C-alpha positions as CSV (number, residue, x, y, z in Angstrom):
1,M,0.0,0.0,0.0
2,K,1.4,3.4,-1.0
3,R,1.9,5.8,1.9
4,N,0.6,9.3,1.6
5,S,3.7,11.5,1.8
6,N,1.8,14.8,2.0
7,N,0.8,16.7,5.1
8,K,3.3,15.1,7.4
9,K,4.3,16.6,10.7
10,V,7.8,18.2,11.1
11,F,9.6,18.5,14.4
12,V,12.7,20.8,14.3
13,I,15.4,20.9,17.1
14,G,17.9,23.7,17.0
15,L,21.2,23.2,18.9
16,D,22.8,26.6,18.8
17,G,26.5,26.4,17.8
18,A,26.5,22.6,17.5
19,T,29.7,21.7,15.7
20,I,29.7,18.9,13.1
21,S,33.2,17.8,13.8
22,L,32.4,17.3,17.5
23,V,29.1,15.5,16.8
24,K,30.7,13.2,14.3
25,K,33.6,12.4,16.7
26,W,31.3,11.7,19.7
27,T,28.7,9.8,17.7
28,E,31.4,7.5,16.2
29,E,32.6,6.9,19.8
30,N,29.0,6.1,20.7
31,K,28.9,8.9,23.2
32,L,25.9,10.6,21.7
33,P,23.6,7.7,21.1
34,V,20.4,9.6,20.1
35,L,22.1,11.8,17.5
36,A,24.0,8.7,16.3
37,G,20.7,6.9,15.8
38,L,19.2,9.9,13.9
39,M,22.3,10.1,11.6
40,K,22.1,6.3,10.9
41,E,18.4,6.5,10.1
42,G,18.6,9.7,8.0
43,V,20.9,12.1,6.3
44,Y,23.4,14.5,7.9
45,G,26.2,16.8,7.1
46,H,27.8,20.2,7.3
47,L,25.3,23.1,7.2
48,K,26.9,26.2,5.7
49,T,26.0,29.3,7.8
50,V,25.7,32.9,6.8
51,P,28.9,34.7,5.7
52,N,29.6,36.5,9.0
53,Q,28.8,33.4,11.1
54,N,26.6,35.4,13.5
55,S,23.5,34.0,15.1
56,A,21.1,36.8,14.5
57,P,21.3,36.7,10.6
58,A,21.8,32.9,10.7
59,W,18.6,32.1,12.5
60,T,16.7,34.7,10.4
61,S,18.1,33.2,7.2
62,F,17.0,29.7,8.5
63,M,13.4,30.9,9.2
64,T,13.0,32.9,6.0
65,G,15.1,31.0,3.4
66,K,16.8,34.2,2.5
67,N,20.3,35.8,2.7
68,P,20.7,38.9,5.0
69,G,20.7,41.1,1.9
70,R,17.0,40.2,1.5
71,H,15.8,40.0,5.1
72,G,17.9,42.9,6.3
73,I,19.5,41.6,9.5
74,Y,23.3,41.3,9.6
75,Y,24.0,41.3,13.3
76,F,22.3,41.8,16.7
77,Y,22.6,45.6,16.1
78,E,23.1,48.0,13.3
79,K,24.4,51.4,12.7
80,R,21.7,54.0,12.5
81,H,21.3,55.7,9.2
82,N,23.7,58.7,8.7
83,S,25.1,58.1,12.2
84,Y,27.9,56.3,14.0
85,N,25.5,55.2,16.8
86,I,23.9,51.8,17.0
87,R,20.5,50.4,17.7
88,Y,19.7,46.8,18.8
89,L,17.6,44.6,16.5
90,N,15.0,42.0,17.1
91,G,12.7,39.8,15.0
92,G,10.4,42.6,14.3
93,D,13.2,44.2,12.1
94,S,13.2,41.3,9.6
95,K,11.7,42.2,6.2
96,S,10.8,38.6,5.3
97,A,8.1,36.1,6.1
98,T,9.0,33.1,8.3
99,I,8.2,29.5,7.6
100,W,5.7,29.5,10.5
101,S,3.9,32.5,9.2
102,L,3.6,30.9,5.8
103,L,2.4,27.6,7.3
104,S,-0.1,29.5,9.5
105,K,-1.5,31.3,6.4
106,S,-2.1,27.9,4.7
107,G,-3.9,26.6,7.8
108,K,-1.2,24.5,9.4
109,K,-0.9,24.5,13.2
110,V,2.5,25.6,14.4
111,G,4.4,25.8,17.7
112,V,7.7,27.7,18.1
113,V,9.8,27.9,21.2
114,N,12.9,30.0,21.9
115,V,14.1,30.7,18.3
116,P,16.4,33.7,18.4
117,M,15.1,36.8,16.5
118,T,11.4,36.1,17.1
119,Y,10.6,38.9,19.5
120,P,8.0,40.4,19.7
121,A,5.9,37.2,19.1
122,K,3.8,37.7,16.0
123,E,0.4,36.1,15.5
124,V,0.5,32.5,14.3
125,N,-1.9,29.7,13.9
126,G,-0.8,28.1,17.1
127,F,1.7,29.5,19.6
128,L,5.1,31.2,19.8
129,V,7.5,31.7,22.7
130,S,10.1,34.3,21.8
131,G,13.9,33.7,22.0
132,M,17.0,35.5,23.1
133,D,16.0,38.9,21.7
134,A,13.1,39.0,24.2
135,P,14.2,41.4,27.0
136,G,12.5,39.3,29.8
137,R,9.8,36.8,30.8
138,G,7.5,39.7,31.7
139,S,8.0,41.6,28.5
140,S,4.9,42.4,26.5
141,G,4.9,40.3,23.4
142,F,7.0,37.5,24.9
143,T,4.5,34.9,23.8
144,Y,1.7,34.5,21.4
145,P,-1.0,34.4,22.6
146,E,0.0,36.7,25.4
147,V,-1.7,34.6,28.0
148,L,0.5,31.7,27.2
149,A,3.3,33.2,29.3
150,E,1.4,32.9,32.5
151,E,0.6,29.3,31.8
152,L,4.2,28.5,30.8
153,F,5.7,29.9,34.0
154,R,3.1,28.2,36.1
155,I,4.0,24.8,34.7
156,V,7.7,25.5,34.4
157,P,8.5,28.3,36.9
158,D,12.3,27.9,36.4
159,Y,12.1,28.5,32.6
160,V,14.7,31.1,31.5
161,I,15.3,32.8,28.2
162,E,19.0,32.7,28.4
163,P,21.3,30.8,30.8
164,G,23.1,33.9,32.0
165,I,26.5,32.4,33.1
166,T,28.7,35.4,32.4
167,T,28.8,36.6,36.0
168,F,29.8,33.1,37.2
169,V,32.5,32.7,34.6
170,S,34.0,36.1,35.4
171,R,34.2,35.0,39.0
172,R,35.7,31.6,37.9
173,Q,32.7,29.9,39.4
174,Y,32.8,27.4,36.5
175,A,30.9,24.6,38.2
176,L,28.0,26.9,39.0
177,A,28.0,28.2,35.4
178,I,27.7,24.7,34.0
179,E,25.0,23.8,36.5
180,V,23.0,26.9,35.4
181,A,23.3,25.8,31.8
182,M,22.2,22.2,32.6
183,N,19.2,23.5,34.6
184,S,18.3,25.7,31.6
185,I,18.3,22.7,29.3
186,D,16.1,20.8,31.7
187,A,13.6,23.6,32.1
188,R,13.4,24.2,28.3
189,G,12.9,20.5,27.7
190,R,10.0,20.3,30.2
191,A,8.4,23.3,28.7
192,T,8.7,21.9,25.2
193,R,7.3,18.6,26.1
194,Y,4.4,20.2,27.9
195,L,3.5,22.4,24.9
196,M,4.0,19.5,22.5
197,D,1.4,17.4,24.5
198,K,-1.0,20.2,25.3
199,Y,-1.5,21.9,22.0
200,P,-2.1,20.6,18.5
201,W,0.6,21.2,15.9
202,E,1.8,20.1,12.5
203,F,5.1,22.0,12.7
204,F,7.0,22.4,15.9
205,M,10.4,23.9,16.6
206,V,12.5,24.5,19.7
207,V,16.0,26.0,20.0
208,F,18.5,25.1,22.9
209,R,21.0,27.9,23.2
210,E,23.1,26.3,25.9
211,S,25.6,24.6,23.6
212,D,26.6,28.0,22.1
213,V,26.8,29.7,25.5
214,I,29.1,27.0,27.0
215,Q,31.3,26.9,23.9
216,H,31.9,30.7,24.2
217,H,33.2,30.4,27.7
218,F,34.6,26.9,28.0
219,W,36.2,26.2,24.6
220,K,39.7,26.9,26.0
221,F,39.3,23.9,28.4
222,S,38.2,21.5,25.6
223,Q,40.4,18.7,24.5
224,E,39.8,19.9,21.0
225,V,41.8,23.1,21.5
226,E,45.2,23.4,19.8
227,P,47.4,24.8,21.1
228,A,46.4,23.6,24.6
229,S,45.2,26.1,27.1
230,D,47.5,26.7,30.1
231,D,44.5,27.6,32.4
232,K,44.9,25.9,35.8
233,D,41.3,24.5,35.6
234,K,41.8,22.9,32.1
235,D,41.8,19.3,33.3
236,K,38.9,19.9,35.7
237,Y,36.6,21.3,32.9
238,S,38.0,19.6,29.8
239,D,34.7,17.8,29.4
240,A,32.5,20.8,29.9
241,V,31.5,21.2,26.2
242,F,31.0,17.4,25.8
243,N,28.8,17.2,28.9
244,I,26.5,19.8,27.5
245,Y,26.2,17.9,24.2
246,K,25.6,14.7,26.1
247,R,22.8,16.4,28.1
248,L,21.3,17.8,24.9
249,D,21.5,14.4,23.3
250,F,19.5,12.9,26.2
251,E,16.9,15.7,25.9
252,V,16.5,15.2,22.2
253,G,15.9,11.6,22.9
254,K,13.1,12.4,25.4
255,M,11.4,14.7,23.0
256,I,11.5,12.5,19.9
257,S,10.4,9.4,21.9
258,T,6.9,10.8,22.0
259,L,6.6,11.6,18.2
260,A,4.6,9.5,15.8
261,E,6.6,7.2,13.6
262,D,5.9,9.2,10.4
263,C,6.9,12.6,11.9
264,Y,9.9,14.2,10.2
265,V,12.8,15.1,12.6
266,I,15.3,17.8,11.8
267,V,18.2,18.7,14.0
268,L,20.3,21.8,13.0
269,S,22.7,24.4,14.3
270,D,23.0,28.0,13.1
271,H,26.8,27.7,13.0
272,G,29.6,25.7,14.6
273,G,32.3,26.6,17.1
274,G,36.1,27.0,17.5
275,I,38.7,28.9,19.3
276,A,38.2,32.7,19.5
277,E,41.0,34.0,17.2
278,G,41.0,37.4,18.8
279,G,41.5,39.3,15.5
280,P,38.8,42.0,15.5
281,P,40.2,44.1,18.4
282,Y,43.4,44.6,16.3
283,L,41.7,45.9,13.2
284,N,41.6,49.6,14.0
285,Y,45.2,49.5,15.0
286,L,46.1,47.9,11.7
287,L,44.1,50.7,9.9
288,R,45.9,53.3,11.9
289,H,49.3,51.9,10.9
290,L,48.1,52.0,7.2
291,G,47.1,55.6,7.5
292,M,43.4,54.8,7.1
293,L,42.3,55.7,10.6
294,E,43.3,58.1,13.3
295,F,42.4,58.2,17.0
296,K,41.7,61.5,18.6
297,E,44.9,61.5,20.6
298,G,46.9,61.6,17.4
299,G,50.6,61.4,17.9
300,D,50.7,63.0,21.4
301,K,52.2,60.2,23.4
302,L,51.4,61.7,26.8
303,K,47.8,62.3,25.8
304,G,47.8,58.7,24.4
305,R,48.9,57.4,27.8
306,I,46.2,59.4,29.5
307,E,43.6,58.1,27.1
308,G,44.8,54.6,27.8
309,V,44.5,55.0,31.5
310,R,41.0,56.6,31.1
311,Q,39.9,53.8,28.8
312,R,41.1,51.1,31.2
313,F,39.2,52.9,34.0
314,F,36.0,52.7,32.1
315,E,36.7,49.0,31.2
316,K,37.4,48.1,34.9
317,T,34.3,50.1,36.0
318,I,32.1,48.2,33.6
319,S,33.7,44.8,34.5
320,F,33.2,45.5,38.3
321,L,29.6,46.5,37.8
322,Q,28.9,43.4,35.7
323,R,30.4,41.1,38.4
324,H,29.2,42.7,41.6
325,T,26.0,44.5,40.9
326,S,22.6,43.0,40.8
327,R,20.1,43.7,37.9
328,K,18.0,45.9,40.2
329,S,21.0,47.9,41.3
330,K,22.1,48.5,37.7
331,E,18.7,49.7,36.8
332,K,18.7,52.1,39.8
333,L,22.1,53.4,38.8
334,L,20.7,54.1,35.3
335,R,17.8,56.0,36.7
336,L,20.0,58.1,39.0
337,F,22.7,58.7,36.3
338,P,20.8,58.6,33.0
339,G,23.9,59.8,31.0
340,F,26.3,57.3,32.5
341,R,25.2,54.3,30.5
342,D,25.5,56.3,27.2
343,R,28.9,57.5,28.3
344,L,30.1,54.0,29.0
345,E,28.6,52.7,25.7
346,S,30.2,55.5,23.6
347,E,33.6,54.7,25.2
348,R,33.2,51.2,23.8
349,Y,32.5,52.1,20.2
350,F,33.7,55.1,18.1
351,S,34.2,58.0,20.6
352,N,38.0,58.0,20.2
353,I,38.0,58.0,16.4
354,D,39.0,61.2,14.5
355,W,36.5,61.0,11.7
356,A,38.0,63.8,9.6
357,R,41.2,61.7,9.2
358,T,39.6,58.3,9.0
359,R,38.9,56.4,5.8
360,A,37.9,53.0,7.2
361,F,37.0,51.6,10.6
362,G,36.0,48.5,12.5
363,E,34.0,47.8,15.6
364,S,36.5,45.7,17.7
365,N,34.1,42.8,18.1
366,R,33.0,42.1,14.5
367,I,34.9,40.4,11.6
368,E,33.9,43.3,9.3
369,L,35.1,46.7,8.2
370,W,33.3,49.8,7.1
371,I,34.5,52.4,4.7
372,N,33.9,56.0,5.9
373,L,31.9,56.8,2.9
374,K,30.7,60.2,1.9
375,G,26.9,60.4,1.7
376,R,26.4,57.4,4.0
377,E,28.4,58.3,7.0
378,P,27.9,61.7,8.8
379,H,31.6,62.6,8.5
380,G,32.5,60.5,5.4
381,T,35.9,61.1,3.8
382,V,35.9,58.6,0.9
383,L,34.1,59.4,-2.4
384,P,31.8,56.7,-3.9
385,G,33.0,55.2,-7.1
386,R,36.7,54.7,-8.0
387,E,38.1,56.0,-4.7
388,Y,35.8,53.6,-2.7
389,E,36.7,50.6,-5.0
390,D,40.4,51.2,-4.8
391,L,40.4,51.5,-1.1
392,C,38.4,48.2,-0.7
393,E,41.0,46.4,-2.9
394,E,43.9,48.0,-1.1
395,L,42.5,46.8,2.3
396,R,41.9,43.4,0.9
397,M,45.6,43.2,-0.2
398,R,46.9,44.5,3.1
399,L,44.8,42.1,5.2
400,Y,46.3,39.2,3.3
401,Q,49.7,40.4,4.4
402,W,48.8,40.1,8.1
403,Y,50.8,37.4,10.0
404,D,51.0,36.7,13.7
405,P,54.3,38.1,15.2
406,I,54.8,35.1,17.5
407,T,53.8,32.1,15.5
408,Y,54.5,33.6,12.0
409,K,51.2,32.1,10.9
410,R,49.0,33.8,8.3
411,V,46.1,35.4,10.1
412,V,43.5,36.1,7.4
413,K,42.0,33.3,5.3
414,K,39.7,35.3,3.1
415,V,38.4,38.8,2.6
416,F,35.1,39.4,0.8
417,R,33.5,42.4,-0.6
418,K,29.9,42.6,0.6
419,E,28.5,42.1,-2.9
420,E,30.4,38.9,-3.2
421,V,28.5,37.2,-0.3
422,Y,25.2,39.1,-0.1
423,H,22.5,40.3,-2.5
424,G,19.2,42.0,-2.2
425,E,17.5,45.3,-1.5
426,Y,19.2,45.7,1.9
427,L,22.7,45.1,0.7
428,D,23.5,48.7,1.7
429,R,23.1,47.8,5.4
430,S,26.0,45.4,5.3
431,P,29.6,46.4,6.3
432,D,31.8,46.8,3.2
433,L,34.4,44.1,3.9
434,L,34.0,40.7,5.6
435,I,37.2,39.1,7.1
436,I,37.4,35.3,7.6
437,F,40.3,34.5,9.9
438,E,42.3,31.3,9.7
439,D,40.9,28.4,11.7
440,D,42.5,27.6,15.1
441,I,44.7,30.6,15.3
442,K,45.2,32.9,18.3
443,V,46.2,36.4,17.2
444,S,48.8,38.0,19.4
445,G,49.6,41.1,17.3
446,I,50.2,42.4,13.8
447,M,53.2,41.7,11.5
448,L,52.8,42.6,7.9
449,V,54.8,40.7,5.3
450,N,54.9,42.0,1.7
451,R,55.6,40.0,-1.4
452,N,59.4,40.5,-1.0
453,G,59.3,39.0,2.5
454,N,59.9,42.4,4.2
455,R,58.3,42.6,7.6
456,E,56.5,45.5,9.3
457,Y,55.7,45.2,13.0
458,V,52.6,47.2,14.0
459,D,52.6,48.9,17.4
460,V,49.5,48.0,19.4
461,P,48.7,48.5,23.1
462,Q,49.5,45.6,25.4
463,N,45.9,45.3,26.6
464,V,44.2,44.9,23.2
465,S,43.5,41.2,23.8
466,D,41.9,42.1,27.1
467,T,38.8,43.3,25.3
468,L,38.0,39.7,24.2
469,K,35.4,38.5,26.7
470,V,35.1,34.9,25.4
471,N,37.5,32.2,24.3
472,G,35.2,30.3,21.9
473,A,33.9,31.8,18.7
474,H,31.6,30.9,15.8
475,R,32.8,28.9,12.8
476,D,31.3,27.8,9.5
477,N,31.1,24.2,10.7
478,G,27.4,23.8,11.6
479,L,25.4,20.7,11.6
480,F,22.1,19.3,10.2
481,I,20.4,15.9,10.5
482,M,17.1,15.0,8.8
483,K,15.1,11.7,9.2
484,G,11.8,10.5,8.0
485,Y,9.7,8.9,5.3
486,G,11.4,9.1,1.9
487,I,14.7,10.3,3.2
488,K,17.9,8.4,2.5
489,R,19.5,6.5,5.4
490,G,23.0,6.9,6.8
491,V,24.1,9.2,4.0
492,E,26.4,12.2,4.6
493,L,25.3,15.1,2.3
494,E,27.4,17.9,1.0
495,G,26.5,21.4,-0.1
496,A,23.6,22.1,2.3
497,E,23.2,25.8,3.4
498,I,21.2,27.3,6.2
499,V,18.8,29.0,3.7
500,D,17.9,25.6,2.3
501,L,16.0,24.4,5.4
502,A,13.0,26.7,5.0
503,P,12.1,25.5,1.5
504,T,12.9,21.9,2.5
505,I,10.5,22.1,5.4
506,L,7.8,23.6,3.2
507,Y,8.4,20.8,0.7
508,L,8.0,18.1,3.4
509,M,4.7,19.7,4.4
510,G,3.3,19.8,0.9
511,E,3.5,23.6,0.6
512,G,4.6,25.7,-2.4
513,I,8.2,27.1,-2.4
514,P,8.1,30.9,-2.6
515,S,10.2,32.0,-5.7
516,D,11.9,34.8,-3.8
517,M,13.7,32.4,-1.3
518,D,17.4,32.0,-1.9
519,G,17.5,28.5,-0.5
520,K,16.8,25.3,-2.4
521,V,15.0,22.1,-1.5
522,L,17.6,19.5,-0.5
523,M,16.5,17.1,-3.2
524,N,19.6,15.0,-2.8
525,A,18.3,14.0,0.7
526,F,15.4,12.1,-0.8
527,E,14.8,8.7,-2.3
528,E,13.7,8.6,-5.9
529,A,10.3,7.3,-5.0
530,M,9.7,10.3,-2.7
531,I,10.7,12.7,-5.4
532,K,8.3,11.1,-7.9
533,D,5.5,10.9,-5.3
534,K,6.0,14.5,-4.2
535,P,6.8,17.0,-7.0
536,L,8.0,20.5,-6.1
537,I,5.3,23.1,-6.1
538,A,6.3,26.7,-7.1
539,D,4.7,29.7,-5.3
540,N,5.2,33.0,-7.0
541,T,3.3,35.0,-4.5
542,P,5.4,37.8,-3.0
543,R,6.1,37.0,0.7
544,D,8.0,40.0,2.0
545,E,6.7,41.5,5.1
546,I,6.8,45.2,6.0
547,A,9.0,46.1,8.9
548,A,10.1,49.7,9.5
549,F,13.8,50.1,10.1
550,E,15.1,53.0,12.3
551,E,12.5,52.5,14.9
552,E,13.8,51.6,18.3
553,G,12.4,48.2,19.1
554,Y,13.2,48.3,22.8
555,G,12.5,50.5,25.8
556,E,15.4,51.8,27.8
557,D,15.4,49.1,30.5
558,E,14.8,46.4,27.8
559,R,17.7,47.8,25.7
560,K,20.0,47.5,28.7
561,T,19.0,43.9,29.3
562,I,19.7,43.0,25.6
563,E,23.0,44.9,25.8
564,E,24.2,43.0,28.8
565,R,23.1,39.6,27.3
566,L,25.1,40.3,24.1
567,K,28.2,41.5,26.1
568,G,28.1,38.2,28.0
569,L,28.3,36.3,24.7
570,G,31.1,38.5,23.3
571,Y,28.9,39.9,20.5
572,I,29.5,43.5,21.7
573,E,32.1,45.1,24.0
């Protein structure tokens, strides 16, 4: 009897930052039995992430099937138009329809839990619990419907949006940090299973963020790190990352054990992980050496030393407040000294740059560079056209000459112009250059080596690397696994990208594939009989959604909460 392959249920599990090399290693060693079983019964492989390897655009690209140039989100924040100031983004800033909104419009019941960039929760045919861009559990718009929040916290009172472990890590309370992450997994699992059982659904998705959070802070202890960390606690916490994966594997098993046999299961990550190379904090010093950026202190050495002392004071003040001040106390300080937060924030970004003498600049935490372009930046110095083009190419050449002065290893693997990796109506919101650093390198300084082998050593402050708050970073080595009727078994696929999952999910659910999606259905994952039985359906209906940029999506207290969360993950200073 021929099985009906249409209108199947799809259950998606996001393991933020899950790294394919680690998963393959541990499944081959039979240390992750649930994921090993899914891989044996389905297809799996490397899932290529978005070019800058950041979670905000990656999850948005997953849920829309589009590259950042089309949905408009490149990072957790963006520079305001004609300004050097920033504003924080959330899911409301995306310009494109999500898979759950498309499924809702076609009458499918959906459930979505903790996916980043889904705040405020939009109306769906089912329910939605916002992810890490939600300021707090009590925030308006945290869930749809709104009343779901009260029910969720009554059933799972210890549910948290993010496992905030930064304070514990900064105090070297590593065991407590791991315990908090484990408890977060447990609470999210209980909440997910409750919602799965309580409400009807045809599409369900949950994201666990804990793997990414632990990798950011515990990668240096991992046995995978080369060169090995000399931290005194290395041996004690060498299994910290693995233990989180093991706990997630167990949780995945509990969730899928309740699913019907014909339910499709997809496991994916938004990116993978690796050692934090520490390159971005050096970029502005490289630009200064090349005569493309000037700091306000100029060549005055005494003033430079004063500026350095002042900068370190602000850094130590912020660090102290983060470690020793409660959330309520921080909010009280902000009310008493409303300008203090802005002062601290400005110290961390562009306040010390002399814009009249700057042609290019970075942000000390991103792997990207901006050209100080006339007409786009308020104090632009570079003319559009030939001058802009020549400067981009000169920067590309010089970045390829960057070597580490201690190891003599090349630092930069690839430099892309934005139009080489993005396309769409929001291309202008992207930084101009994207820098991919070599894998498994730890940058200790800047040595430029030209074609003739001549070396230039760039003078940088001794405390540059101190701005790096994490030891684990993102890499383009994410993971996907897919199992179900008509899907090949035990096959490792190549060429899958994160934008491919949205059209693939729509295909599995018998829906048309919007023509404006960048992703493709992963047809090489399916048996020939499945492809014959289930032909692709094109959908030429425009699916873009209207979202106004340049509107602040958060109130003042909410903005501070998001800022602290992103600092703890190393996404901002």
